[in-house]
N, C-alpha and C positions, 0 to 999 in steps of 0.2 A: 505494499498500499504505500500511497504517496505521504512521505515526512520527512523532513529538514534533512535527515539523513540521505533518504534515498535519492530525493532532488539534488544533492549536489554531487551525488555518484553519478546521474544521468546527466547533470548538466554539460558537461565537455567543454568546459569555460576555458581548458589550457590549448585547444584548437582554434585556427582560424575560422573555421564554418565547423557548426555541429556536426555535419556528415562526413568530415573528413576521417580518415583513418588513424587510428594512434599507431604506433610502432609495432605494439604488440598483436594488434588486429592484422595487421600488413603481414607479419610473418605467418600468422595461420592462412590467409590467402595467396600470398606469393608464390608457394609453389604448385599453383593450380593454373598460372599464366605462362604463356610462353615467354621462354628467356630470350635475350636478344641474339639475332640472328650471326652467326661467325664470317658471313659474307654479305654483300651487297651494303647498300647506305646505312648508316647507324643511325639508331632511332633518336629522333630530335625531343621527344616527349617520353619521360619514364611510365612505365605501366601504371604506377602507383596513383598516379595524377588522373590517367584515363579512367582507372576505377572510381576514384574520388567524383569525377565529373558526372560518371552516370548515377551514382548513389545520390549525387545532390538534385538531379535532374528527378529523381524517383522521389526525394522527400519533398523537394517543393513543388511537384507537380506543374513544371514548367514546359513551355513547347521548346523543340531544339534549337530553335533560332532566339532563344532568350537566355542561352549560354554564357555565361559573365566573362570576359577578356581573361580574369586570372586561369582560368581553365584552358586545355589545348583548343586547337580551331574545332568547330562543330562538325565539319566532314571528316576530322579525323577519330574523334568520338562516336560519331556516328558509326561509321566506318567497322571500328572494331566493336560494336554494339551489334550489329546485323550479322557479322562474322559470328561472335559466340552464341547469337540466337539460334544461327541454323546448323551450327556443330553440338548443338547440345550442354556447351560448357555450364551453362549455370545450373541445369539439372544434374551434370554430375559432381559439381561442387556442392550441392546440397546434399548430395546423396551421402557425400563423403563426410560432410561437417555433421548431418546426421547421425552418422555410425559415432565420429570422434565426440561429440556431446554425449551422448550416451555412454560411451564407456568412460569419460571421466565421473560421469556421476554413478558410478559403479551398476550398470547396467549391460546387458546383452547389447551389443553393436545393433544387431537386427531386432526390430520390435517383433512381437509375437500378437500385438492386440493394436488397433487403432479404432479412431472415432471418424466417421464421416458427417460431413455436411454440404450445404450448397449456399451461395449467395447470389441474390441476381442482383445486377448494377446497369444503372442506365448508360446506353452509349451516345456517341454524340455525332456530328454530321459527317465525321469521318467515313462512315459508309461499314461494309464489312458484315459477315454473317451477324445476325441478329434474329431474336424472337421476341414474342409475348409471353409474359408468365401472368397467367390470368389470376393466380393467388395472391401476388404481390403488386399486381396490377403496374409492373414496369416492363419496359419496352428495351429490351437489350440483351444480357449477354450473363450467362449464369456462371460461376465460379464453382467448380466443384472440388472438394479438397477434403484429403485422408490425412490425418495427423497419429502420432503415437499418443499413448497415454500422458504423455509430459506437455502434450501442444505443439510438437515440432512438426514442421511441414513434412510430410513423406511423398505426398505426389498430388499434382492439381490438373484437371482437365477445365478448358473452358469451351463452352457450348453455347448454341442459342436459348435464351431463356425460356424459351416453349418445350423444350425437353424437359420430362416430369424427372423428379430426384431418384424414383426406383429404373427409369432409363437410361439416367446418367451414370448412375453408380456402377454397372458394370464395364463402361469406358475407363473410370479410373482403377478399378480393381483389377481388370485384365493387364494393365500396363505395369503392374508390380509383381506380377506372379513370379517372374524368374529375379527380379532384383530383391526381392524380399522373401524370400520360399518358408520363410516360417511366421510371417502375418496370415493368418486364418480366421481370426476371429474379429467381427468389427461391431462398433457399438453405433447406432442409429437412431434418429427420431420418428416419428410415427409416419412420415411422409416415406418410407422406406419398406413399411410393412407391406404384406401381401404375396401371392404366391407368385406372382409375375417374377420379382426380383429373385426369391430362392431358386425358380426354375432356371434361370439366366447364371445365378452362380453355380449352380450344381452342375450346368455344363461345361463352365470351366475348371474348377478345380473344389477342393473339399473346403467351403466357405461355411463359417456359422455367422449370424447376424443377430444380434440381439437389441430389439428394441426398447430403448428407454422412454416410457410415456409419463406425460403431467400426468398428476393426479386429479379426478374428478373434481375433489371438495377443497382443492388448493385455490386460494384467492390471493390476487397480486403476484407478486413475483416470487419465483422461487427458483432456487439452484436444483437443478436435475443432476442427479451422477452421471460422471462419465462426458456428459453432454455440454456441460459448461466448458469444458477442455478445447473443444473445437471453436466455441462461438469465441473464446477468448483469443483464440488465433487469429479468426478473422478480423477482432477489434486490433491487434497488433500489426497485423498487414495494413488494415486501414489507416494507421496513421501515418501512411504515407500517402502524400496527396495526389499521387501519378495515380493511386489505385481509389481514389474518391468515385471516378466513373471510369470508364473504360472508352480511352482516347485513341485507341489504336484501330487501324483502318483492317488489321489481320490477325487470325487467334493466334499465330504463332509469336508477335509481339505482347499482345497482351499477357500470354502464359511467361514469355520472358521476364516481364517487368514483375509479374507474380514469385517468381522464384528468386527474383534479385533481393526483392524484400527480405525472402526467408534466408538468403545468405547473410543478408545484413544484420538481421537478428542472432543468426546462429554464430557467427563470427563474434559478436560483441558477449557472448555468453560464453563461448568458449576461451576468447582471451582474459575474463575473468575469473576463469576457473583455475 
């Protein structure tokens, strides 16, 4: 919870910008990025500064053209962003940092249970795939995420908001069968109940899904077991203004920004452990 002590810990007042990386955080991230080439023209901009520029855009929610001049040119930062987006680097980094963070907390690297949920967000005039979520009355896209029981992002899939939760869940779970072979139990809310999802999961692998429902006699706010973890993760990710709406034209870019937000969170946690 926010106290004077925790506020001082998260203020990051020793940095020029709150989104800049500390030396400890860069030591966590540096091994995942390509080293300088031994041939050709030397790099003009350090890789650390390019990563910090991407994190600045993520946190501030700014368009590319509004990148301040203290960072590398927009064309340079954008070229690296698209390169890392297309080769899946952010997904790989998130996968490795997740296992490192779990090991540092005395847990098994691969989770055995997860919590799944979705979040519908509005899109802008940028275009791209979208749909209408009749339940939330939102026209846009749906972020389908799976976390471990600690709240760390395991995987995410973004699709049109018109796809129901029970239809989108197999898209998320089928993508992690090989990556996390021990994760086979999932906690979910009532939107995932029904035989349709169970049949789809049975066709993929041996999954068990546990529906955590709200009590019928409960009034007002109620913390639900397990489900609050993924809700907190969505709140963590939404602190980045780039994720307040889906500004991206492509699903690939929207997914990349989501994983960058998770990588930023995991990096800070690991650097403090």
